[in-house]
N, C-alpha and C positions, 0 to 999 in steps of 0.2 A: 919841628914846628908844625902845629896842626892847622890845616887850612879849613876854615869853616865856610861851607857853601853859602853864597849870598842868596837870599830868597828872591824869587822872580815873580813878576806880576801875572805872567801868562805862560803858555806852553813854550817849550824849547823850540828851536828852529825846526828840528825834525818832526816833533809832535805837532807843531803849527801847520806844517805842510800836510800831515796826515789829517789834521782837523779840517783844513780847508778842502781837502780832497773829498772827505766824507760829507762835509756840508754841501759841496757842489753836487755830489751824487744824489744826496737827499733832495736837493732842489730840482735837479734835472729829471729825476724819475717821475715826480708828479707832472712835470711839464710834458714829458713824452707821453705819459698816460693820458694827459688832457688832450694832446694832439690826436692820439688814437681815438679817444672818446668822441672828439669833435668830428673826425672823419666818419666814424661809425654812425653818429647822429645825423650827419649830412646825408650819408648814403641811405639811411632809414627814412629820413624825412621826405626825400624826393621819391617819386614813384620808381620802383625797381622794374626790371625787364619782365618780371612775372605779373605785373599789372596787365590786365587784359588788353588795354589799348596799346601799351608798349610792346606786348608780345606780338600783337598784330603787325606792328611796324617791323619788328625783328623778322617775322615770317616773310614779309614783303621784301625786305633788304636782301635776305638770303636768296629768295626766289629770283630777284633781279640778277644775281650773280650766277646762280645755278641753272636757271631756265630762261633768262632774258625776258622775264615777265613779272609783274606784280601780283598776278592772279595765282597765288600759291596753292589754292585749293584745286585748281585745274591740274595740278601736278600729281595727284594720287595715281593717275593712269600712265604717267610718263615712264618710259623704259627704253634704254638703248645702251649699246656698248660704245663708250666714247674713246676707246683706245688708250686708256690710261693704265692698263695692266690689272684692272680690278674686276674684269668681267662685266656683267650687266650692272648698270647704274639705274636706279628706278625710284619713283615715289617722291614725296614732298621734301625729303632731305638727302636724296641720293644714296639710298640703301644699296649696297654692292654685294653681288654674288660671291666675290672673291675675298671679302673682308669679314664675313660672319654676321654682320648686322641684318642682312637680308634673310639669312637663315633663321635668326632669332625672331624676326618679324613674321615670317611665314609660319613658324612654329607657334607663336602666340595666336595668330589668326586661326590656326588649325585647332588649338586648344579651345578657343571660343566658338568656332564654327567647324566642327568635325565634318569631314567629307567635302570641304570647299574645293573649288577648282584648282587651287595651288597645292593642296595637301599631297598630291601624288608626286610632286617634285622635291619633297623633303629629302629623300635618299640622294638625289642628284646634287642638291644644294650642299649636303654634307660632304660629298665627294669633291666638289669644285672649290670648297672653301680654301682660301689661301692661294688660289690660282686665277688665271683669266679665262679658264676653259668654260665652254658652253656644253660640255658633255652631259647628256641626259636632259638638257633643257631645250635645245633646239629640236624641231622648228617652231613648236607651239607655245613655248613659255611666254614670250611677249604678248601674244594674243590673249592668253589666259590671264596674264597679269592685268591687262586692260579690262577684261571682263570682271575680275575680282574687284577692281577699283570702283565698280558701280555699287558694290555692297557697302553699306554704312558701317558694318562690323569691321571690314578691312580698312576703311578710312580711319575709324577710331583706333584700330591697332597701330596704324602708322603714326597717328598723333601720340599715342601712349609710348611707343618705342622711341620716337623723337625726343620726348620729354625725359624719359628714363635714362637714355644713353647720352644725350647731348645737351638739351636745354637745361634741365634741372642741375646737373653737375656744374655747368658753366656759370649759371646764376649764383649757385651756392658758393663757388670759389670767388666769384666777383664780390659778393657781399662780405665774405671773410676778409678780402683784401681792402675793403672799404671803398670799392668802386661804385659809381653810379651807373645809370642805364647804359651809357655809351661803352664804358669799360666792360660791363657784363656782356654786352653784345659783341665786343671784340673777342672776348673769351669764347662765346658761343660760335661765332663764325669760324674761329680757329679750330675748335674741336670738331665742327662739322666736316671741315676739309681734311684735317690731319689726324683725327682720332686722339685717344688719350693713352696710347701704348707706351712702350719704353724706348722706341727708336728716337734718334736725335731730333727729328722734325715733328714729334708728337706735341700735343698741347702742353703737357706738363713740362717738357723740355724747352719749349718756346718760352714759357713763363719763367723757367729757371734761368734761361739765357738773359731775359729782361731784368731779372733780379740782380744780376751782376753789374747792371748799369744804373739802376734806380730802384728806390723803394716805393711800394704802394702806400696809400694813405694810412692803412692800418699799422704800418711800421714807421709812421712818422714822416713819410715822403710826400712829395707833391704829386697830385693825381695826374695833372697834364704831363709832367715830365716822365712819370712812370708809363703812361699810356703811349707816349712817343717811343719809349724804349721797347715796350711790348710790340708795337707795330713794326719797329725796326727788326726785331727778332722774327716776327711773323713773315716779313718780306724775305728775310734770309732763308727761312724754311721753305717758302714757296719756290724760291729760285733753285732749290736743290733737286727739283723734279720738273722736267720739261712740260708735263701736262698742266702744271700749276704755275708756270713761269710768268704768266700775265698777272701782274700784281695790282691791277686797276681796282679790284674790290677793296683794296686797302688805300691805294694812293689817291684815287679820285672819289672815294666814298668815306670810309671811316676817318681817314686823315683830314678830309675836308671838314667833317663835323668837329673834330678835335681842334683844328686851327680856328674854327669859328667859336670855340668855347662852349659848344653845345654838349656838355657832359651829361645832361639829362635826356638827350636824344628827343628833344621836343620838336614837333613839326612847326612850321613847314620845313621839309627836308628836300634838298636838291643834290643829286649825285650822278656820277657816271660809272658804268661798268662796261668794259670792252668797247668804249666809245659811245655807247648808247646812253641817253639822258633819261633820268627818272625823277619823279616828283611825288611827294606826299604832302598834301595841304593841311 
């Protein structure tokens, strides 16, 4: 006996599941793309951290943590060994003789102003890179640094190296992740302190740690939830090193702005670092 298959009005059970799955994927993809586009549009529409007024705020916030002052331009002449194993820390962003960024700065200054007062220290800076040694720098390097800081060419070199190594990469990654000014600043402050190397506490690995907990807006996530995850990862990184174990620059500054919903980092801003209060009106 021959069985003749009955015609069906639609797909079989298996093909129906496949059909629904494909339909769902086709619907979900545009929705995800739309969320990403919305996040990117929001981040673009608001003023980013590279807006001059926002950048000035960023400089003051970092200076409050690094130098206990909002007068960041007074820090061109700053230099001391703070005992963190990085040798001399100096300038507007804490360039260090032991981490290579001070060497790069003095080299740039010497390229632009040959024979400057710091040029003679280049061999010593190459030797102490990666250590906390002052060999070849003492006793006159701090005095000569402060003298160089009176030169506008040295001030501009500090600005340019800050932007090249720290500020621009942080803002660029923040924009890529769909973050507004506060998130971009959180990235900037992290890269200033931790650098962007390959060690577990570097900026890139702090970000990677955060991504295991939440997605940024560019990946369809919630901006506030992601920034909390990033700041959690940042606090963890800070606590791995005694010199950075005071986390108030996160807890009573960036976290305060985040809890207040100030994702655009708009003034007025009130925060504390190391127990000291600051205000930008």
